[in-house]
GUDRENFI-983449 format. One record per residue (C-alpha): x, y, z; residue number from 1; chain; residue in one letter. Coordinates in Angstrom, 3 decimals, always signed. Example, Ala and Ser with C-alpha at 12.3 -4.5 7.8 and 13.67 -1.06 7.14 Angstrom:
<atom <+12.300; -4.500; +7.800>; 1; 'A'; 'A'>
<atom <+13.670; -1.060; +7.140>; 2; 'A'; 'S'>
END
This chain:
<atom <-10.259; +42.196; +10.026>; 1; 'A'; 'M'>
<atom <-9.286; +41.557; +6.397>; 2; 'A'; 'A'>
<atom <-9.905; +44.299; +3.849>; 3; 'A'; 'S'>
<atom <-10.177; +43.819; +0.104>; 4; 'A'; 'V'>
<atom <-9.411; +46.680; -2.267>; 5; 'A'; 'R'>
<atom <-8.431; +47.196; -5.850>; 6; 'A'; 'K'>
<atom <-4.875; +48.242; -6.580>; 7; 'A'; 'R'>
<atom <-2.890; +49.251; -9.644>; 8; 'A'; 'A'>
<atom <+0.853; +49.148; -10.211>; 9; 'A'; 'W'>
<atom <+3.514; +49.002; -12.872>; 10; 'A'; 'R'>
<atom <+6.043; +46.241; -13.395>; 11; 'A'; 'T'>
<atom <+9.770; +46.839; -13.801>; 12; 'A'; 'K'>
<atom <+9.222; +46.931; -17.555>; 13; 'A'; 'T'>
<atom <+6.571; +49.631; -17.209>; 14; 'A'; 'G'>
<atom <+3.584; +47.378; -17.848>; 15; 'A'; 'Q'>
<atom <+0.409; +48.547; -16.070>; 16; 'A'; 'A'>
<atom <-1.378; +45.923; -13.983>; 17; 'A'; 'K'>
<atom <-4.386; +45.784; -11.690>; 18; 'A'; 'T'>
<atom <-5.520; +43.315; -9.062>; 19; 'A'; 'G'>
<atom <-7.334; +42.862; -5.790>; 20; 'A'; 'W'>
<atom <-5.332; +43.176; -2.590>; 21; 'A'; 'L'>
<atom <-6.239; +41.388; +0.638>; 22; 'A'; 'V'>
<atom <-4.750; +43.264; +3.598>; 23; 'A'; 'D'>
<atom <-5.037; +41.635; +7.034>; 24; 'A'; 'Y'>
<atom <-3.331; +40.889; +10.357>; 25; 'A'; 'L'>
<atom <-2.439; +37.290; +11.193>; 26; 'A'; 'D'>
<atom <-2.862; +35.750; +14.658>; 27; 'A'; 'Q'>
<atom <+0.532; +37.143; +15.682>; 28; 'A'; 'H'>
<atom <-0.454; +40.700; +14.767>; 29; 'A'; 'G'>
<atom <+1.796; +40.731; +11.713>; 30; 'A'; 'T'>
<atom <+0.467; +42.540; +8.652>; 31; 'A'; 'R'>
<atom <+0.026; +40.267; +5.646>; 32; 'A'; 'Q'>
<atom <-0.863; +41.090; +2.034>; 33; 'A'; 'R'>
<atom <-1.867; +38.956; -0.878>; 34; 'A'; 'K'>
<atom <-2.958; +39.971; -4.390>; 35; 'A'; 'T'>
<atom <-5.473; +38.184; -6.632>; 36; 'A'; 'F'>
<atom <-6.494; +38.724; -10.231>; 37; 'A'; 'A'>
<atom <-10.212; +38.278; -9.480>; 38; 'A'; 'L'>
<atom <-12.256; +39.913; -6.750>; 39; 'A'; 'K'>
<atom <-14.154; +36.712; -5.973>; 40; 'A'; 'K'>
<atom <-10.854; +34.925; -5.324>; 41; 'A'; 'S'>
<atom <-9.752; +37.747; -3.041>; 42; 'A'; 'A'>
<atom <-13.068; +37.697; -1.151>; 43; 'A'; 'D'>
<atom <-12.875; +33.913; -0.690>; 44; 'A'; 'A'>
<atom <-9.315; +34.132; +0.637>; 45; 'A'; 'F'>
<atom <-10.217; +36.997; +2.972>; 46; 'A'; 'A'>
<atom <-13.022; +34.957; +4.505>; 47; 'A'; 'L'>
<atom <-10.805; +31.885; +4.841>; 48; 'A'; 'Q'>
<atom <-7.951; +33.898; +6.368>; 49; 'A'; 'A'>
<atom <-10.335; +35.561; +8.851>; 50; 'A'; 'R'>
<atom <-11.596; +32.175; +10.063>; 51; 'A'; 'L'>
<atom <-8.095; +30.683; +10.283>; 52; 'A'; 'E'>
<atom <-6.744; +33.692; +12.189>; 53; 'A'; 'V'>
<atom <-9.676; +33.429; +14.582>; 54; 'A'; 'R'>
<atom <-8.870; +29.740; +15.190>; 55; 'A'; 'D'>
<atom <-5.125; +30.504; +15.457>; 56; 'A'; 'N'>
<atom <-4.245; +28.144; +12.613>; 57; 'A'; 'I'>
<atom <-3.405; +30.516; +9.764>; 58; 'A'; 'H'>
<atom <-0.096; +30.073; +7.874>; 59; 'A'; 'V'>
<atom <+0.718; +33.077; +5.621>; 60; 'A'; 'P'>
<atom <+2.303; +32.438; +2.236>; 61; 'A'; 'D'>
<atom <+5.397; +34.300; +3.391>; 62; 'A'; 'A'>
<atom <+5.907; +31.721; +6.156>; 63; 'A'; 'D'>
<atom <+5.181; +28.720; +3.947>; 64; 'A'; 'S'>
<atom <+8.026; +26.482; +2.756>; 65; 'A'; 'V'>
<atom <+8.435; +24.648; -0.534>; 66; 'A'; 'T'>
<atom <+7.644; +20.997; -1.127>; 67; 'A'; 'V'>
<atom <+11.396; +20.311; -1.453>; 68; 'A'; 'T'>
<atom <+12.120; +21.746; +2.003>; 69; 'A'; 'V'>
<atom <+9.177; +19.901; +3.526>; 70; 'A'; 'S'>
<atom <+10.300; +16.720; +1.780>; 71; 'A'; 'G'>
<atom <+13.700; +16.926; +3.464>; 72; 'A'; 'A'>
<atom <+11.932; +17.307; +6.824>; 73; 'A'; 'N'>
<atom <+9.743; +14.294; +5.985>; 74; 'A'; 'W'>
<atom <+12.732; +12.051; +5.221>; 75; 'A'; 'I'>
<atom <+14.475; +13.232; +8.398>; 76; 'A'; 'A'>
<atom <+11.354; +12.321; +10.414>; 77; 'A'; 'S'>
<atom <+11.241; +8.855; +8.863>; 78; 'A'; 'A'>
<atom <+14.892; +8.289; +9.744>; 79; 'A'; 'E'>
<atom <+14.506; +9.573; +13.316>; 80; 'A'; 'S'>
<atom <+11.495; +7.272; +13.806>; 81; 'A'; 'E'>
<atom <+13.687; +4.396; +12.560>; 82; 'A'; 'Q'>
<atom <+11.300; +3.245; +9.875>; 83; 'A'; 'L'>
<atom <+12.437; +0.287; +7.802>; 84; 'A'; 'E'>
<atom <+15.309; +0.987; +5.467>; 85; 'A'; 'R'>
<atom <+13.240; -0.142; +2.481>; 86; 'A'; 'A'>
<atom <+10.406; +2.221; +3.431>; 87; 'A'; 'T'>
<atom <+12.751; +5.220; +3.737>; 88; 'A'; 'I'>
<atom <+14.388; +4.355; +0.421>; 89; 'A'; 'E'>
<atom <+10.973; +4.177; -1.255>; 90; 'A'; 'Q'>
<atom <+10.025; +7.567; +0.230>; 91; 'A'; 'Y'>
<atom <+13.285; +9.063; -1.032>; 92; 'A'; 'R'>
<atom <+12.754; +7.668; -4.544>; 93; 'A'; 'Q'>
<atom <+9.182; +8.973; -4.713>; 94; 'A'; 'H'>
<atom <+10.369; +12.390; -3.569>; 95; 'A'; 'L'>
<atom <+13.367; +12.699; -5.895>; 96; 'A'; 'Q'>
<atom <+11.989; +11.006; -9.028>; 97; 'A'; 'L'>
<atom <+8.308; +11.950; -8.992>; 98; 'A'; 'H'>
<atom <+7.392; +14.706; -6.527>; 99; 'A'; 'I'>
<atom <+10.226; +17.239; -6.688>; 100; 'A'; 'E'>
<atom <+10.434; +17.410; -10.520>; 101; 'A'; 'P'>
<atom <+6.831; +18.665; -10.665>; 102; 'A'; 'F'>
<atom <+6.099; +20.263; -7.270>; 103; 'A'; 'L'>
<atom <+9.511; +20.870; -5.705>; 104; 'A'; 'G'>
<atom <+9.446; +24.680; -5.985>; 105; 'A'; 'K'>
<atom <+5.755; +24.970; -5.070>; 106; 'A'; 'T'>
<atom <+4.956; +26.378; -1.638>; 107; 'A'; 'K'>
<atom <+2.807; +24.244; +0.620>; 108; 'A'; 'L'>
<atom <+0.244; +27.045; +0.884>; 109; 'A'; 'S'>
<atom <-0.347; +26.764; -2.861>; 110; 'A'; 'K'>
<atom <-1.290; +23.089; -2.715>; 111; 'A'; 'L'>
<atom <-5.017; +22.495; -3.101>; 112; 'A'; 'T'>
<atom <-7.205; +19.581; -4.148>; 113; 'A'; 'V'>
<atom <-7.248; +20.789; -7.805>; 114; 'A'; 'P'>
<atom <-3.443; +21.124; -7.740>; 115; 'A'; 'V'>
<atom <-3.107; +17.538; -6.453>; 116; 'A'; 'I'>
<atom <-5.491; +16.335; -9.164>; 117; 'A'; 'R'>
<atom <-3.451; +18.155; -11.825>; 118; 'A'; 'A'>
<atom <-0.249; +16.659; -10.377>; 119; 'A'; 'F'>
<atom <-1.676; +13.123; -10.673>; 120; 'A'; 'A'>
<atom <-2.736; +13.838; -14.284>; 121; 'A'; 'D'>
<atom <+0.738; +15.169; -15.063>; 122; 'A'; 'E'>
<atom <+2.388; +12.049; -13.625>; 123; 'A'; 'L'>
<atom <+0.247; +9.836; -15.857>; 124; 'A'; 'R'>
<atom <+0.923; +12.033; -18.884>; 125; 'A'; 'A'>
<atom <+4.662; +11.600; -18.266>; 126; 'A'; 'N'>
<atom <+4.536; +7.810; -18.358>; 127; 'A'; 'G'>
<atom <+3.896; +6.842; -14.732>; 128; 'A'; 'R'>
<atom <+1.643; +3.811; -14.354>; 129; 'A'; 'S'>
<atom <-1.657; +3.975; -12.521>; 130; 'A'; 'R'>
<atom <-0.174; +1.995; -9.630>; 131; 'A'; 'T'>
<atom <+2.898; +4.237; -9.415>; 132; 'A'; 'M'>
<atom <+0.714; +7.362; -9.402>; 133; 'A'; 'V'>
<atom <-1.318; +5.907; -6.533>; 134; 'A'; 'K'>
<atom <+1.802; +5.191; -4.478>; 135; 'A'; 'Y'>
<atom <+3.368; +8.592; -5.203>; 136; 'A'; 'V'>
<atom <+0.179; +10.434; -4.195>; 137; 'A'; 'I'>
<atom <+0.087; +8.358; -1.002>; 138; 'A'; 'R'>
<atom <+3.690; +9.374; -0.257>; 139; 'A'; 'S'>
<atom <+2.827; +13.022; -0.939>; 140; 'A'; 'L'>
<atom <-0.021; +12.691; +1.553>; 141; 'A'; 'G'>
<atom <+2.437; +11.372; +4.140>; 142; 'A'; 'S'>
<atom <+4.805; +14.267; +3.392>; 143; 'A'; 'L'>
<atom <+2.003; +16.792; +3.906>; 144; 'A'; 'L'>
<atom <+0.874; +15.049; +7.095>; 145; 'A'; 'A'>
<atom <+4.397; +15.545; +8.453>; 146; 'A'; 'D'>
<atom <+4.257; +19.218; +7.431>; 147; 'A'; 'A'>
<atom <+0.879; +19.505; +9.129>; 148; 'A'; 'Q'>
<atom <+2.336; +18.147; +12.364>; 149; 'A'; 'D'>
<atom <+5.062; +20.795; +12.125>; 150; 'A'; 'R'>
<atom <+2.493; +23.574; +11.703>; 151; 'A'; 'G'>
<atom <+3.671; +24.356; +8.163>; 152; 'A'; 'L'>
<atom <+0.314; +23.667; +6.546>; 153; 'A'; 'I'>
<atom <-3.250; +23.767; +7.821>; 154; 'A'; 'I'>
<atom <-5.006; +21.272; +5.593>; 155; 'A'; 'R'>
<atom <-3.790; +18.163; +3.815>; 156; 'A'; 'N'>
<atom <-5.236; +18.372; +0.273>; 157; 'A'; 'P'>
<atom <-4.298; +14.760; -0.482>; 158; 'A'; 'V'>
<atom <-6.450; +13.517; +2.404>; 159; 'A'; 'H'>
<atom <-9.232; +15.959; +1.492>; 160; 'A'; 'E'>
<atom <-9.210; +14.659; -2.088>; 161; 'A'; 'R'>
<atom <-9.331; +11.072; -0.848>; 162; 'A'; 'R'>
<atom <-12.293; +11.806; +1.426>; 163; 'A'; 'R'>
<atom <-14.065; +13.521; -1.444>; 164; 'A'; 'G'>
<atom <-13.596; +10.495; -3.711>; 165; 'A'; 'K'>
<atom <-14.891; +8.177; -0.983>; 166; 'A'; 'C'>
<atom <-18.047; +10.287; -0.611>; 167; 'A'; 'K'>
<atom <-18.633; +10.136; -4.358>; 168; 'A'; 'Q'>
<atom <-17.863; +6.459; -4.862>; 169; 'A'; 'Q'>
<atom <-18.633; +4.906; -1.480>; 170; 'A'; 'G'>
<atom <-15.959; +2.908; +0.345>; 171; 'A'; 'A'>
<atom <-13.595; +1.677; -2.409>; 172; 'A'; 'P'>
<atom <-11.415; -1.391; -2.254>; 173; 'A'; 'D'>
<atom <-7.972; -0.525; -0.861>; 174; 'A'; 'R'>
<atom <-6.313; -2.014; -3.929>; 175; 'A'; 'R'>
<atom <-8.589; -0.116; -6.318>; 176; 'A'; 'G'>
<atom <-9.958; -3.346; -7.775>; 177; 'A'; 'K'>
<atom <-11.233; -6.711; -6.615>; 178; 'A'; 'Q'>
<atom <-8.833; -9.636; -6.630>; 179; 'A'; 'L'>
<atom <-9.904; -12.275; -9.120>; 180; 'A'; 'K'>
<atom <-9.420; -16.039; -9.009>; 181; 'A'; 'I'>
<atom <-7.203; -17.137; -11.877>; 182; 'A'; 'G'>
<atom <-5.863; -13.617; -12.430>; 183; 'A'; 'I'>
<atom <-4.585; -12.355; -9.086>; 184; 'A'; 'D'>
<atom <-5.191; -15.527; -7.053>; 185; 'A'; 'I'>
<atom <-4.045; -18.971; -8.286>; 186; 'A'; 'P'>
<atom <-6.779; -21.558; -8.678>; 187; 'A'; 'T'>
<atom <-6.678; -24.812; -6.653>; 188; 'A'; 'P'>
<atom <-5.758; -26.701; -9.848>; 189; 'A'; 'D'>
<atom <-2.835; -24.337; -10.478>; 190; 'A'; 'E'>
<atom <-1.589; -24.720; -6.908>; 191; 'A'; 'I'>
<atom <-1.875; -28.499; -7.212>; 192; 'A'; 'R'>
<atom <+0.098; -28.446; -10.486>; 193; 'A'; 'A'>
<atom <+2.869; -26.305; -8.976>; 194; 'A'; 'M'>
<atom <+3.203; -28.555; -5.934>; 195; 'A'; 'L'>
<atom <+3.407; -31.633; -8.175>; 196; 'A'; 'Q'>
<atom <+6.080; -30.002; -10.360>; 197; 'A'; 'A'>
<atom <+8.250; -28.903; -7.415>; 198; 'A'; 'A'>
<atom <+10.757; -31.101; -5.595>; 199; 'A'; 'T'>
<atom <+12.993; -30.879; -2.531>; 200; 'A'; 'G'>
<atom <+13.320; -27.500; -0.836>; 201; 'A'; 'R'>
<atom <+11.240; -25.819; -3.527>; 202; 'A'; 'D'>
<atom <+8.234; -28.000; -2.766>; 203; 'A'; 'K'>
<atom <+8.525; -27.464; +0.991>; 204; 'A'; 'V'>
<atom <+8.826; -23.713; +0.464>; 205; 'A'; 'F'>
<atom <+5.690; -23.653; -1.705>; 206; 'A'; 'L'>
<atom <+3.795; -25.788; +0.791>; 207; 'A'; 'M'>
<atom <+4.646; -23.414; +3.639>; 208; 'A'; 'V'>
<atom <+3.620; -20.408; +1.535>; 209; 'A'; 'A'>
<atom <+0.353; -22.018; +0.426>; 210; 'A'; 'V'>
<atom <-0.735; -23.446; +3.796>; 211; 'A'; 'F'>
<atom <+0.403; -20.613; +6.101>; 212; 'A'; 'T'>
<atom <+0.022; -17.453; +4.017>; 213; 'A'; 'G'>
<atom <+3.311; -15.994; +5.252>; 214; 'A'; 'L'>
<atom <+4.536; -12.860; +3.550>; 215; 'A'; 'R'>
<atom <+7.684; -13.266; +1.444>; 216; 'A'; 'A'>
<atom <+9.697; -11.403; +4.087>; 217; 'A'; 'S'>
<atom <+8.309; -13.716; +6.792>; 218; 'A'; 'E'>
<atom <+9.201; -16.808; +4.759>; 219; 'A'; 'L'>
<atom <+12.753; -15.551; +4.272>; 220; 'A'; 'R'>
<atom <+13.084; -14.747; +7.981>; 221; 'A'; 'G'>
<atom <+11.395; -17.891; +9.341>; 222; 'A'; 'L'>
<atom <+13.607; -19.667; +11.895>; 223; 'A'; 'A'>
<atom <+13.463; -23.300; +13.018>; 224; 'A'; 'W'>
<atom <+13.070; -22.219; +16.638>; 225; 'A'; 'R'>
<atom <+9.664; -20.787; +15.672>; 226; 'A'; 'D'>
<atom <+8.470; -24.023; +14.052>; 227; 'A'; 'V'>
<atom <+7.033; -26.531; +16.530>; 228; 'A'; 'D'>
<atom <+6.657; -29.807; +14.645>; 229; 'A'; 'L'>
<atom <+5.300; -31.627; +17.711>; 230; 'A'; 'K'>
<atom <+2.475; -29.156; +18.264>; 231; 'A'; 'K'>
<atom <+2.087; -28.658; +14.496>; 232; 'A'; 'A'>
<atom <+2.261; -24.879; +14.362>; 233; 'A'; 'H'>
<atom <+4.668; -22.059; +13.627>; 234; 'A'; 'L'>
<atom <+4.967; -18.620; +15.210>; 235; 'A'; 'I'>
<atom <+5.790; -15.480; +13.254>; 236; 'A'; 'V'>
<atom <+8.291; -13.483; +15.332>; 237; 'A'; 'T'>
<atom <+10.580; -11.935; +12.702>; 238; 'A'; 'Q'>
<atom <+11.023; -11.122; +9.037>; 239; 'A'; 'R'>
<atom <+13.860; -10.336; +6.604>; 240; 'A'; 'A'>
<atom <+13.726; -7.086; +4.611>; 241; 'A'; 'D'>
<atom <+14.944; -6.604; +1.053>; 242; 'A'; 'R'>
<atom <+18.437; -5.884; +2.369>; 243; 'A'; 'Y'>
<atom <+18.454; -9.273; +4.162>; 244; 'A'; 'R'>
<atom <+18.300; -7.663; +7.589>; 245; 'A'; 'K'>
<atom <+16.339; -9.584; +10.230>; 246; 'A'; 'I'>
<atom <+13.833; -7.477; +12.159>; 247; 'A'; 'G'>
<atom <+10.425; -7.597; +13.850>; 248; 'A'; 'P'>
<atom <+7.237; -8.417; +11.890>; 249; 'A'; 'P'>
<atom <+5.495; -5.753; +9.827>; 250; 'A'; 'K'>
<atom <+2.942; -4.923; +12.535>; 251; 'A'; 'T'>
<atom <+2.027; -6.126; +16.003>; 252; 'A'; 'E'>
<atom <-0.831; -8.129; +14.466>; 253; 'A'; 'A'>
<atom <+1.690; -9.902; +12.213>; 254; 'A'; 'A'>
<atom <+3.057; -11.702; +15.293>; 255; 'A'; 'Q'>
<atom <+0.784; -14.726; +15.114>; 256; 'A'; 'R'>
<atom <+0.543; -18.493; +15.494>; 257; 'A'; 'T'>
<atom <-0.484; -20.549; +12.464>; 258; 'A'; 'I'>
<atom <-1.427; -24.262; +12.564>; 259; 'A'; 'P'>
<atom <+0.313; -26.656; +10.182>; 260; 'A'; 'L'>
<atom <-1.478; -29.483; +8.314>; 261; 'A'; 'P'>
<atom <-0.076; -33.054; +8.692>; 262; 'A'; 'P'>
<atom <+1.613; -33.426; +5.293>; 263; 'A'; 'E'>
<atom <+3.367; -30.083; +5.723>; 264; 'A'; 'L'>
<atom <+4.657; -31.184; +9.144>; 265; 'A'; 'V'>
<atom <+6.087; -34.342; +7.559>; 266; 'A'; 'S'>
<atom <+7.673; -32.356; +4.724>; 267; 'A'; 'A'>
<atom <+9.253; -29.896; +7.184>; 268; 'A'; 'L'>
<atom <+10.565; -32.702; +9.377>; 269; 'A'; 'R'>
<atom <+12.278; -34.270; +6.346>; 270; 'A'; 'E'>
<atom <+13.601; -30.933; +5.060>; 271; 'A'; 'W'>
<atom <+15.065; -30.049; +8.465>; 272; 'A'; 'K'>
<atom <+17.540; -32.920; +8.079>; 273; 'A'; 'L'>
<atom <+18.820; -31.549; +4.757>; 274; 'A'; 'A'>
<atom <+18.526; -27.804; +5.471>; 275; 'A'; 'C'>
<atom <+21.848; -25.878; +5.321>; 276; 'A'; 'P'>
<atom <+23.031; -24.818; +8.766>; 277; 'A'; 'N'>
<atom <+23.670; -21.183; +9.497>; 278; 'A'; 'G'>
<atom <+24.078; -18.790; +12.419>; 279; 'A'; 'P'>
<atom <+20.478; -17.578; +12.005>; 280; 'A'; 'L'>
<atom <+18.922; -21.047; +12.007>; 281; 'A'; 'G'>
<atom <+16.638; -20.223; +9.077>; 282; 'A'; 'L'>
<atom <+14.175; -22.647; +7.525>; 283; 'A'; 'V'>
<atom <+14.813; -21.444; +3.975>; 284; 'A'; 'F'>
<atom <+18.345; -19.983; +3.879>; 285; 'A'; 'P'>
<atom <+20.636; -19.740; +0.895>; 286; 'A'; 'N'>
<atom <+23.295; -22.364; +0.280>; 287; 'A'; 'G'>
<atom <+25.574; -21.107; +3.064>; 288; 'A'; 'I'>
<atom <+22.882; -20.596; +5.681>; 289; 'A'; 'G'>
<atom <+22.283; -16.853; +5.303>; 290; 'A'; 'N'>
<atom <+19.128; -14.951; +4.344>; 291; 'A'; 'V'>
<atom <+18.065; -15.688; +0.780>; 292; 'A'; 'E'>
<atom <+17.541; -12.799; -1.648>; 293; 'A'; 'F'>
<atom <+13.895; -12.257; -2.584>; 294; 'A'; 'H'>
<atom <+14.784; -12.044; -6.279>; 295; 'A'; 'V'>
<atom <+16.438; -15.486; -6.132>; 296; 'A'; 'N'>
<atom <+13.223; -17.035; -4.839>; 297; 'A'; 'L'>
<atom <+11.419; -15.600; -7.859>; 298; 'A'; 'L'>
<atom <+13.981; -16.367; -10.567>; 299; 'A'; 'H'>
<atom <+15.183; -19.747; -9.304>; 300; 'A'; 'R'>
<atom <+12.066; -21.135; -7.626>; 301; 'A'; 'L'>
<atom <+8.642; -19.564; -8.172>; 302; 'A'; 'F'>
<atom <+8.884; -18.710; -11.857>; 303; 'A'; 'W'>
<atom <+10.548; -21.977; -13.006>; 304; 'A'; 'P'>
<atom <+8.011; -24.039; -11.029>; 305; 'A'; 'V'>
<atom <+5.126; -22.243; -12.741>; 306; 'A'; 'Q'>
<atom <+6.597; -22.855; -16.177>; 307; 'A'; 'I'>
<atom <+7.242; -26.520; -15.361>; 308; 'A'; 'A'>
<atom <+3.632; -26.836; -14.133>; 309; 'A'; 'A'>
<atom <+2.174; -25.121; -17.189>; 310; 'A'; 'G'>
<atom <+0.902; -22.184; -15.136>; 311; 'A'; 'V'>
<atom <+1.921; -19.662; -17.766>; 312; 'A'; 'V'>
<atom <+0.810; -16.670; -19.774>; 313; 'A'; 'R'>
<atom <+1.423; -16.696; -23.520>; 314; 'A'; 'K'>
<atom <+1.995; -13.468; -25.444>; 315; 'A'; 'T'>
<atom <+2.569; -12.899; -29.157>; 316; 'A'; 'V'>
<atom <+4.864; -10.107; -30.318>; 317; 'A'; 'E'>
<atom <+6.104; -9.700; -33.900>; 318; 'A'; 'N'>
<atom <+4.832; -13.176; -34.690>; 319; 'A'; 'G'>
<atom <+6.841; -14.764; -31.879>; 320; 'A'; 'K'>
<atom <+5.136; -16.556; -29.005>; 321; 'A'; 'V'>
<atom <+6.697; -15.989; -25.600>; 322; 'A'; 'S'>
<atom <+5.848; -17.892; -22.430>; 323; 'A'; 'I'>
<atom <+6.176; -16.332; -19.013>; 324; 'A'; 'E'>
<atom <+5.014; -17.237; -15.492>; 325; 'A'; 'P'>
<atom <+1.373; -16.368; -14.901>; 326; 'A'; 'K'>
<atom <+1.925; -14.959; -11.406>; 327; 'A'; 'Y'>
<atom <+4.829; -12.554; -10.975>; 328; 'A'; 'S'>
<atom <+5.027; -12.340; -7.187>; 329; 'A'; 'G'>
<atom <+4.995; -14.617; -4.164>; 330; 'A'; 'L'>
<atom <+2.154; -12.543; -2.711>; 331; 'A'; 'H'>
<atom <-0.208; -14.442; -5.022>; 332; 'A'; 'S'>
<atom <+0.362; -17.497; -2.794>; 333; 'A'; 'L'>
<atom <-0.639; -15.426; +0.234>; 334; 'A'; 'R'>
<atom <-3.804; -14.440; -1.628>; 335; 'A'; 'H'>
<atom <-4.488; -18.114; -2.266>; 336; 'A'; 'F'>
<atom <-4.081; -18.925; +1.417>; 337; 'A'; 'F'>
<atom <-6.640; -16.237; +2.313>; 338; 'A'; 'A'>
<atom <-9.093; -17.591; -0.267>; 339; 'A'; 'S'>
<atom <-8.540; -21.147; +1.037>; 340; 'A'; 'W'>
<atom <-9.344; -19.958; +4.562>; 341; 'A'; 'C'>
<atom <-12.503; -18.268; +3.265>; 342; 'A'; 'I'>
<atom <-13.853; -20.954; +0.909>; 343; 'A'; 'N'>
<atom <-16.615; -23.275; +2.072>; 344; 'A'; 'R'>
<atom <-15.666; -26.724; +3.307>; 345; 'A'; 'K'>
<atom <-17.689; -28.350; +0.523>; 346; 'A'; 'V'>
<atom <-15.401; -26.505; -1.918>; 347; 'A'; 'D'>
<atom <-12.220; -27.664; -0.183>; 348; 'A'; 'G'>
<atom <-11.721; -24.605; +2.022>; 349; 'A'; 'G'>
<atom <-11.623; -24.004; +5.769>; 350; 'A'; 'L'>
<atom <-14.726; -21.758; +5.918>; 351; 'A'; 'E'>
<atom <-13.260; -19.517; +8.630>; 352; 'A'; 'L'>
<atom <-14.919; -16.383; +9.963>; 353; 'A'; 'T'>
<atom <-13.572; -12.991; +8.848>; 354; 'A'; 'P'>
<atom <-11.994; -12.447; +12.268>; 355; 'A'; 'K'>
<atom <-10.121; -15.766; +12.070>; 356; 'A'; 'L'>
<atom <-8.978; -14.974; +8.528>; 357; 'A'; 'V'>
<atom <-7.641; -11.665; +9.840>; 358; 'A'; 'Q'>
<atom <-5.742; -13.470; +12.605>; 359; 'A'; 'A'>
<atom <-4.289; -16.148; +10.286>; 360; 'A'; 'R'>
<atom <-3.169; -13.550; +7.731>; 361; 'A'; 'C'>
<atom <-1.825; -11.154; +10.353>; 362; 'A'; 'G'>
<atom <-3.765; -8.153; +9.074>; 363; 'A'; 'H'>
<atom <-3.605; -5.017; +11.203>; 364; 'A'; 'S'>
<atom <-7.414; -4.711; +11.247>; 365; 'A'; 'S'>
<atom <-10.572; -6.478; +10.101>; 366; 'A'; 'I'>
<atom <-11.025; -3.566; +7.676>; 367; 'A'; 'T'>
<atom <-7.928; -4.651; +5.761>; 368; 'A'; 'V'>
<atom <-9.257; -8.210; +5.550>; 369; 'A'; 'T'>
<atom <-12.706; -7.203; +4.329>; 370; 'A'; 'M'>
<atom <-11.435; -4.526; +1.924>; 371; 'A'; 'D'>
<atom <-9.103; -7.027; +0.295>; 372; 'A'; 'T'>
<atom <-11.036; -10.309; +0.490>; 373; 'A'; 'Y'>
<atom <-14.599; -9.415; +1.485>; 374; 'A'; 'G'>
<atom <-15.956; -10.245; -1.978>; 375; 'A'; 'H'>
<atom <-14.656; -13.826; -1.636>; 376; 'A'; 'L'>
<atom <-16.786; -14.710; +1.388>; 377; 'A'; 'F'>
<atom <-19.708; -16.937; +0.312>; 378; 'A'; 'P'>
<atom <-23.170; -15.417; +0.267>; 379; 'A'; 'R'>
<atom <-26.150; -17.352; +1.567>; 380; 'A'; 'G'>
<atom <-28.947; -18.474; -0.715>; 381; 'A'; 'D'>
<atom <-31.445; -15.653; -0.325>; 382; 'A'; 'D'>
<atom <-33.846; -16.831; -3.052>; 383; 'A'; 'A'>
<atom <-36.522; -17.857; -0.521>; 384; 'A'; 'A'>
<atom <-36.249; -14.523; +1.321>; 385; 'A'; 'E'>
<atom <-36.557; -12.609; -1.944>; 386; 'A'; 'L'>
<atom <-39.646; -14.596; -2.957>; 387; 'A'; 'A'>
<atom <-41.287; -13.972; +0.422>; 388; 'A'; 'A'>
<atom <-40.571; -10.234; +0.273>; 389; 'A'; 'A'>
<atom <-41.883; -10.031; -3.273>; 390; 'A'; 'E'>
<atom <-45.078; -11.883; -2.292>; 391; 'A'; 'S'>
<atom <-45.608; -9.543; +0.666>; 392; 'A'; 'F'>
<atom <-45.355; -6.450; -1.539>; 393; 'A'; 'L'>
<atom <-47.419; -7.742; -4.440>; 394; 'A'; 'L'>
<atom <-50.113; -9.593; -2.497>; 395; 'A'; 'N'>
END
């Protein structure tokens, strides 16, 4: 049973202070005390502690660890689970550069939804972009989930905040905004211009990206043994990470078979004769047959092709006009592939069902497909149904 009483004391400097003391026994029979400035805060904590002790889930402040300590446990868990090297490195950067500077000394028991909200505001105020803040908060949620599994924290305030936002806003898009044709997704005319401007290996690479929707890591790890030119399909069985290490696909669903259109089969058959040989047997290796760096594909292939094709963005700064590629990443070609699969046949698309689009793209679930591309699926003409419903109500 938790008791709440007023107490008075003096600090080391002789300053008189008063507060409200919560005195209770935890589930292990250990006496715990916690002081609050306001009685209502003390009463609320007493009630919460009583319920948590009853359910055997209470973690006293004295037993709570700091975010820094929990972060070290989180990184150790990621390493023991053998997550991808790039993923662990991203976790470590988020922890050291963004989380620890603001929350490192804070105990897990002190983290609440308002504290997480204030942390996000503080990140933005210190120059972090909206996207970076989103990723850092997601990493913090993963850190707290690991702490929760270890019994170091009862609730995950990051997940509670996310659920609260979903209730207020409905189910939001996973990216936070809808992908737009001509902004996030190249238009058919832009794709056509890029393919016409490209030659040799560059053109074949773009064709594979456009007509298969492979991720950049899957393109870099694609091997000839997984390309069946007779049956006109390729199988995704591996990928290359940013450190050029070959490994399994991103998820189990990413292991998929994708059909190849006729002109792409012809282009691949011709390129195979000129492709540099290497021990890995890659379709798009570097000049000596090893895994190509992702940055080289951007700087030496994707960006120059866009500029040559006139697919550019013009900016004016200090009276000077600068021209840069319109689409910064290869993932825009994957977005185009998804939109091509979705578009109606009369508009030059494949008009596939959502489930088939999921399979072709290798998404882990249909939810990912619909959250990302659901707004691109064509809607039927419901004018007649609307007129009939209106007539029924009015007449």
